[in-house]
C-alpha positions as CSV (number, residue, x, y, z in Angstrom):
1,M,91.5,80.7,96.3
2,S,91.5,83.7,94.0
3,I,88.2,85.5,94.3
4,L,88.7,86.8,90.8
5,G,88.6,83.2,89.4
6,M,85.6,82.1,91.4
7,N,82.4,81.3,89.7
8,A,78.9,80.6,91.1
9,E,79.4,76.8,91.0
10,R,82.4,77.0,93.2
11,S,81.3,79.8,95.5
12,W,80.7,77.2,98.2
13,I,84.5,76.7,98.4
14,A,85.1,80.4,99.3
15,A,82.2,80.2,101.8
16,L,83.8,77.1,103.5
17,Q,87.1,78.9,103.6
18,G,85.5,81.9,105.1
19,I,83.8,79.8,107.8
20,V,87.2,78.1,108.6
21,L,88.9,81.5,108.9
22,I,86.1,82.8,111.1
23,V,86.3,79.8,113.4
24,L,90.1,80.2,113.5
25,G,89.8,83.9,114.3
26,I,87.4,83.3,117.1
27,A,89.6,80.5,118.5
28,L,92.6,82.9,118.4
29,L,90.7,85.5,120.3
30,V,89.2,83.1,122.9
31,W,92.4,81.1,123.5
32,P,95.4,83.3,122.7
33,G,97.7,81.6,125.3
34,I,97.1,78.2,123.8
35,T,97.8,79.6,120.4
36,V,101.2,81.0,121.4
37,R,102.1,77.6,123.0
38,L,100.9,75.8,119.9
39,L,102.9,78.0,117.6
40,V,106.1,77.5,119.7
41,T,105.5,73.7,119.8
42,L,105.0,73.5,116.0
43,F,108.1,75.6,115.4
44,G,110.1,73.3,117.7
45,I,108.9,70.2,115.9
46,A,109.5,71.8,112.5
47,A,113.0,72.7,113.4
48,I,113.8,69.2,114.6
49,V,112.3,67.7,111.3
50,W,114.4,70.3,109.4
51,G,117.5,69.2,111.2
52,V,116.9,65.5,110.7
53,L,116.4,66.2,107.0
54,G,119.7,68.1,107.1
55,F,121.4,64.9,108.3
56,V,119.7,63.0,105.5
57,H,121.1,65.5,103.0
58,M,124.5,65.1,104.7
59,V,124.5,61.4,104.0
60,G,123.6,62.0,100.4
61,A,126.4,64.6,100.1
62,V,129.0,62.2,101.5
63,R,127.9,59.6,98.9
64,R,128.2,62.1,96.1
65,D,131.5,63.3,97.4
66,V,130.4,66.9,97.7
67,P,130.8,69.2,100.7
68,W,128.7,67.6,103.5
69,W,129.6,69.9,106.5
70,P,126.9,72.5,105.7
71,Y,124.2,69.8,106.0
72,L,125.8,68.6,109.3
73,L,125.7,72.1,110.6
74,E,122.1,72.5,109.5
75,G,121.2,69.2,111.1
76,V,122.8,70.0,114.5
77,L,121.4,73.5,114.6
78,G,117.9,72.4,113.6
79,V,117.7,69.6,116.1
80,G,119.4,71.7,118.8
81,I,117.1,74.7,118.3
82,G,114.0,72.5,118.1
83,L,114.9,70.7,121.3
84,A,115.7,74.0,123.1
85,V,112.3,75.5,121.9
86,L,110.4,72.4,123.1
87,T,112.3,72.3,126.4
88,W,112.0,76.0,127.2
89,P,108.9,77.3,125.4
90,G,108.4,80.2,127.7
91,I,111.9,81.5,127.1
92,T,111.4,81.1,123.3
93,V,108.3,83.3,123.4
94,L,110.2,85.9,125.4
95,I,113.2,85.9,123.0
96,V,110.9,86.2,119.9
97,S,108.9,88.9,121.6
98,F,112.0,90.9,122.5
99,A,113.5,90.5,119.0
100,I,110.3,91.8,117.5
101,A,110.1,94.7,120.0
102,W,113.7,95.8,119.3
103,W,113.1,95.6,115.6
104,I,109.9,97.7,115.8
105,L,111.8,100.2,118.1
106,F,114.8,100.6,115.8
107,T,112.7,100.8,112.6
108,G,110.6,103.5,114.4
109,I,113.7,105.4,115.3
110,V,115.0,105.2,111.7
111,Q,111.6,106.4,110.3
112,F,111.5,109.3,112.8
113,I,115.0,110.3,111.7
114,Y,114.1,109.9,108.1
115,A,111.1,112.3,108.6
116,F,113.6,115.1,109.3
117,A,115.7,114.2,106.3
118,G,112.8,114.8,103.9
119,G,110.6,111.8,104.6
120,G,107.7,113.9,105.6
121,W,105.1,113.9,108.4
122,L,103.9,110.3,107.6
123,S,107.4,109.0,108.4
124,A,107.3,110.9,111.6
125,I,104.0,109.4,112.6
126,V,105.1,105.9,111.7
127,G,108.4,106.5,113.6
128,I,106.6,107.7,116.8
129,L,104.2,104.8,116.5
130,G,107.1,102.4,116.1
131,V,109.0,103.8,119.1
132,G,106.0,103.7,121.3
133,I,105.0,100.2,120.3
134,G,108.6,99.0,120.6
135,I,108.9,100.4,124.1
136,W,105.6,99.0,125.1
137,F,106.6,95.5,123.7
138,L,109.9,95.7,125.6
139,A,108.1,96.5,128.8
140,N,105.5,93.8,128.2
141,P,107.0,91.0,126.1
142,L,104.1,88.5,126.9
143,G,101.6,91.2,126.1
144,A,103.5,91.6,122.8
145,A,103.0,88.0,122.0
146,L,99.3,88.1,122.8
147,T,98.9,91.3,120.7
148,M,100.4,89.6,117.7
149,I,98.0,86.7,118.1
150,W,95.1,89.2,118.4
151,L,96.2,91.0,115.2
152,I,96.3,87.7,113.4
153,A,92.9,86.9,114.7
154,V,91.4,90.2,113.5
155,Y,93.0,89.6,110.1
156,V,91.6,86.1,109.6
157,L,88.2,87.2,110.9
158,V,88.0,90.0,108.4
159,F,89.3,87.8,105.6
160,G,86.8,85.1,106.5
161,V,83.9,87.6,106.4
162,F,85.2,88.9,103.1
163,L,85.2,85.4,101.7
164,L,81.6,84.7,102.9
165,I,80.4,88.0,101.4
166,S,82.2,87.3,98.2
167,A,80.7,83.8,97.9
168,Y,77.2,85.1,98.7
169,T,77.5,87.9,96.2
170,I,78.8,85.7,93.4
171,A,76.2,83.0,94.0
172,K,73.4,85.6,94.2
173,S,74.5,87.4,91.0
174,A,74.4,84.1,89.1
175,G,70.8,83.5,90.3
176,R,71.9,80.5,92.4
177,P,70.9,79.9,96.0
178,A,73.4,81.6,98.3
179,T,75.8,79.1,99.8
């Protein structure tokens, strides 16, 4: 919901959204391990559904006499990746954590190099931060996964509080009871 378009009569919607986000944020902080497993499971299911739909597209492509093999490839990869993720969720978390760690490390190195090519001190700070976080994530891949969940939790908590304050402020400015 856009806060800009909210009026006092609908401030309860933002308040409800804020409450939902705050509950989600608390759940993410209290049960980060469950959250990681749930995200992996949902991704695995989504990949399988995507793959099955790729097979459906393939059948339609064959009927229309258009290239069908990309849909076959999409179907096989989707179902295969989904089954692999559901079969080995721990490895999936590690692979994703390592991929993110390497990405952060390399972007940090690039930013640090860029700082000496005219990027300035802010690039150097971002680069050093990226290198440090990347190395820490590589040394602690499960810690990296939990850190990501905690960052998401903090974001949704802050956003939820913002929505509640906005709803209250809008309702109060209209002379209505705060929702």
